[in-house]
C-alpha positions in Angstrom: 20.9 -59.7 -20.7 22.7 -56.5 -21.6 22.0 -54.3 -24.6 24.6 -54.4 -27.3 25.8 -51.9 -29.9 24.7 -52.4 -33.5 27.2 -50.8 -35.8 26.1 -49.9 -39.4 28.0 -48.3 -42.2 25.6 -45.3 -41.9 25.3 -44.9 -38.2 26.2 -46.3 -34.7 23.1 -47.6 -33.0 23.5 -48.1 -29.2 21.1 -50.1 -27.1 19.7 -48.6 -23.9 18.6 -50.5 -20.8 14.9 -50.2 -20.9 11.7 -50.8 -22.8 11.5 -48.9 -26.1 9.3 -46.5 -27.9 6.5 -46.5 -25.3 3.3 -44.6 -25.7 3.1 -45.1 -29.5 -0.4 -46.3 -29.9 -0.3 -49.9 -28.9 -3.7 -51.5 -28.5 -4.4 -54.7 -26.6 -6.4 -57.3 -28.6 -8.6 -58.2 -25.7 -11.9 -59.4 -27.2 -12.5 -62.2 -29.7 -13.5 -59.6 -32.3 -10.3 -57.6 -31.7 -8.3 -60.8 -32.4 -10.1 -61.6 -35.6 -7.6 -61.9 -38.4 -4.6 -61.9 -36.1 -5.0 -65.5 -34.8 -1.9 -66.6 -36.7 0.4 -64.5 -34.5 1.1 -66.4 -31.3 3.5 -66.8 -28.3 6.4 -69.3 -28.5 6.9 -70.9 -25.1 10.6 -71.8 -24.5 10.6 -74.6 -21.9 9.9 -72.2 -19.0 12.9 -70.1 -19.9 11.1 -67.3 -21.6 9.0 -66.6 -24.7 9.1 -65.0 -28.1 6.5 -64.0 -30.7 6.0 -66.2 -33.7 3.7 -66.2 -36.8 2.2 -68.9 -39.0 3.3 -68.6 -42.6 1.9 -72.0 -43.5 -0.4 -74.3 -41.6 2.6 -76.2 -40.2 5.3 -73.5 -40.3 6.0 -70.8 -37.7 8.4 -67.9 -38.4 10.4 -66.3 -35.6 13.8 -64.9 -34.8 16.7 -67.2 -34.8 18.0 -66.1 -31.4 14.7 -67.3 -29.9 15.4 -71.0 -30.7 18.8 -71.1 -29.0 19.1 -72.1 -25.4 21.4 -70.5 -22.8 24.3 -72.6 -24.0 23.9 -71.3 -27.6 22.6 -74.6 -28.8 19.4 -75.0 -30.9 16.6 -76.1 -28.5 15.2 -79.6 -29.0 11.9 -79.3 -30.7 10.0 -80.8 -27.8 11.0 -77.7 -25.7 9.0 -75.3 -27.9 5.3 -74.8 -28.0 3.4 -72.4 -30.2 0.2 -70.9 -28.8 -1.7 -69.2 -31.6 -3.7 -66.1 -30.7 -3.0 -66.5 -27.0 -5.3 -64.3 -25.0 -5.5 -64.3 -21.2 -4.4 -68.0 -20.9 -6.5 -69.3 -23.7 -5.1 -70.0 -27.2 -6.9 -70.4 -30.5 -4.7 -73.5 -31.1 -1.6 -74.9 -29.5 1.0 -77.2 -31.1 4.4 -78.6 -30.1 7.3 -78.1 -32.5 8.5 -81.0 -34.5 11.5 -79.5 -36.3 13.6 -76.4 -35.8 15.8 -74.6 -38.3 17.8 -71.5 -37.4 19.5 -69.7 -40.3 23.1 -70.8 -40.6 24.2 -67.2 -41.2 23.1 -66.3 -37.6 25.9 -66.6 -35.0 24.5 -67.3 -31.5 28.0 -66.5 -30.1 28.3 -63.2 -32.0 27.3 -59.7 -31.1 24.1 -58.2 -32.4 25.6 -56.6 -35.5 24.4 -56.0 -39.1 25.2 -59.5 -40.2 23.4 -61.2 -37.3 20.3 -59.0 -37.6 20.2 -59.8 -41.3 20.2 -63.6 -40.6 18.2 -63.6 -37.3 15.4 -65.8 -38.7 14.2 -69.3 -37.9 11.5 -71.6 -39.0 9.6 -74.1 -36.8 7.7 -77.0 -38.2 4.8 -78.1 -36.0 3.8 -81.6 -35.1 0.4 -81.0 -36.6 -0.8 -78.1 -38.9 -3.1 -75.4 -37.6 -5.7 -75.1 -40.4 -7.0 -71.8 -41.8 -10.3 -72.2 -40.1 -8.5 -71.8 -36.8 -5.7 -69.3 -37.8 -5.1 -68.1 -41.3 -1.4 -68.0 -42.1 0.2 -64.7 -43.3 2.1 -64.3 -46.6 5.5 -62.6 -46.8 6.0 -59.2 -48.3 7.9 -59.1 -51.6 9.0 -56.1 -53.7 10.3 -52.7 -52.8 7.0 -50.8 -52.1 5.8 -51.1 -48.5 2.4 -49.7 -49.0 0.5 -47.0 -47.0 1.7 -48.1 -43.5 3.8 -50.3 -41.4 2.5 -52.0 -38.2 3.6 -54.5 -35.6 1.7 -57.2 -33.6 3.5 -58.7 -30.6 3.7 -60.0 -27.1 6.1 -58.4 -24.6 7.0 -57.5 -21.1 4.0 -55.9 -19.5 1.7 -57.2 -22.2 2.6 -60.9 -22.1 -0.9 -62.3 -21.8 -2.4 -60.9 -25.0 -1.3 -59.6 -28.3 -0.9 -55.8 -28.7 -1.1 -54.1 -32.1 0.5 -50.9 -33.2 -1.4 -49.8 -36.3 1.2 -47.3 -37.5 4.9 -47.0 -37.3 7.5 -45.6 -39.6 10.4 -46.9 -41.6 13.3 -44.8 -40.3 16.1 -46.3 -42.4 17.2 -49.2 -44.5 20.7 -50.6 -45.0 21.8 -53.9 -46.6 18.5 -55.7 -46.0 18.3 -54.4 -42.4 15.3 -52.1 -41.6 15.1 -49.6 -38.8 11.4 -49.1 -37.8 10.1 -46.9 -34.9 7.7 -49.7 -33.7 7.1 -50.2 -30.0 9.0 -53.3 -28.9 10.4 -54.7 -25.6 11.4 -58.0 -24.1 9.4 -60.9 -25.6 8.8 -59.0 -28.9 11.6 -60.9 -30.6 10.3 -62.6 -33.7 7.2 -60.4 -33.9 5.9 -59.7 -37.4 6.3 -56.3 -38.8 3.5 -55.9 -41.5 3.3 -53.9 -44.7 -0.1 -52.7 -45.8 0.5 -53.2 -49.6 -2.8 -54.7 -50.8 -5.6 -56.0 -48.7 -4.4 -58.1 -45.8 -1.0 -57.2 -44.2 2.1 -59.1 -45.3 5.1 -59.8 -43.2 7.8 -57.3 -44.1 10.3 -58.1 -41.3 10.7 -59.7 -37.9 11.8 -57.9 -34.8 15.4 -58.8 -34.0 16.3 -56.2 -31.4 16.1 -52.6 -30.7 18.1 -49.4 -30.0 18.7 -45.9 -31.2 18.9 -44.5 -34.7 19.3 -40.8 -35.4 18.1 -40.0 -31.9 15.0 -42.1 -32.0 14.3 -45.5 -30.5 13.8 -48.1 -33.2 13.3 -51.8 -33.8 15.7 -53.6 -36.1 14.4 -56.2 -38.6 15.4 -57.8 -41.8 14.1 -58.5 -45.3 12.7 -62.0 -45.4 12.0 -63.7 -48.7 15.6 -65.0 -49.3 16.2 -66.0 -45.7 12.9 -67.9 -45.5 13.5 -69.7 -48.8 16.9 -70.8 -47.5 15.3 -72.0 -44.3 12.6 -74.0 -46.1 15.4 -75.7 -48.2 17.2 -76.5 -44.9 14.0 -78.2 -43.5 13.7 -80.2 -46.7 17.3 -81.4 -46.5 16.9 -82.4 -42.9 13.5 -83.9 -42.5 12.3 -84.5 -39.0 11.7 -88.0 -37.7 8.1 -89.0 -37.1 6.9 -87.8 -33.7 6.9 -90.1 -30.8 3.3 -91.5 -30.4 3.5 -90.3 -26.8 3.5 -86.7 -28.0 -0.1 -85.7 -28.2 -1.7 -82.8 -29.9 -2.3 -80.0 -27.5 -6.0 -79.3 -27.3 -7.0 -76.0 -28.9 -7.9 -73.5 -26.3 -6.1 -75.3 -23.6 -2.9 -74.7 -21.7 -1.9 -72.6 -18.7 -0.6 -69.1 -18.7 3.1 -68.6 -18.3 3.0 -65.2 -16.7 6.1 -65.9 -14.6 8.3 -66.6 -17.7 11.6 -64.8 -18.0 12.2 -62.7 -21.1 14.8 -63.0 -23.8 17.0 -60.2 -24.9 15.9 -56.6 -25.3 13.8 -56.1 -28.3 12.8 -59.8 -28.0 
């Protein structure tokens, strides 16, 4: 898919055709000790049509980008086409669950271009068939307030690093406009929906999700959005439209099971 232009009131941000912000300190979380504390970040498998990054914000809720849950016809994917693989590392996941319910923010337009309005609303929630308990993967809280702490980091999957999480411990907030953040984190295809963490307090909190990427003031950046209001609206949407009980034929996917999807195609640049 082609890169698109993101026009802000303060600057024109043009997408380029390749991977972004390479060589900025990404570290592969290879061993079990490396992964400790990051198990709640996982890979969303999209029915063999690609993958995104998602994060548990409650035992049964995965947060990701809205554009990840739309199919090639700009329709929200059926829940049974989405699988969350928490802490996936070299074909083995800490836990795997099928989606039960999918909610994309109504402010996101799958037919529209990647502009300020779409980035701001590029958020989706997925309810899982069964929760993933904290003993397997401890869900992350959202960041609230204006202070972002001592550092910003990103944890993601992506092209060239699809089989294990990579973590960039330090990136910088380059700009902020109308709830859209420009951050110089290292993102590429497959990084859509990846959590951008603030370091205010002890454990990191989710400040934003990766929506896309491009250029800002001559630097390659990732675009994300402020989350608390969007997530509250999505939770209300899930409550208004409760999912039907899962078919008894849908079985829990065994923790640690599942095959690698190394041949998957990738969703749009930046995700």
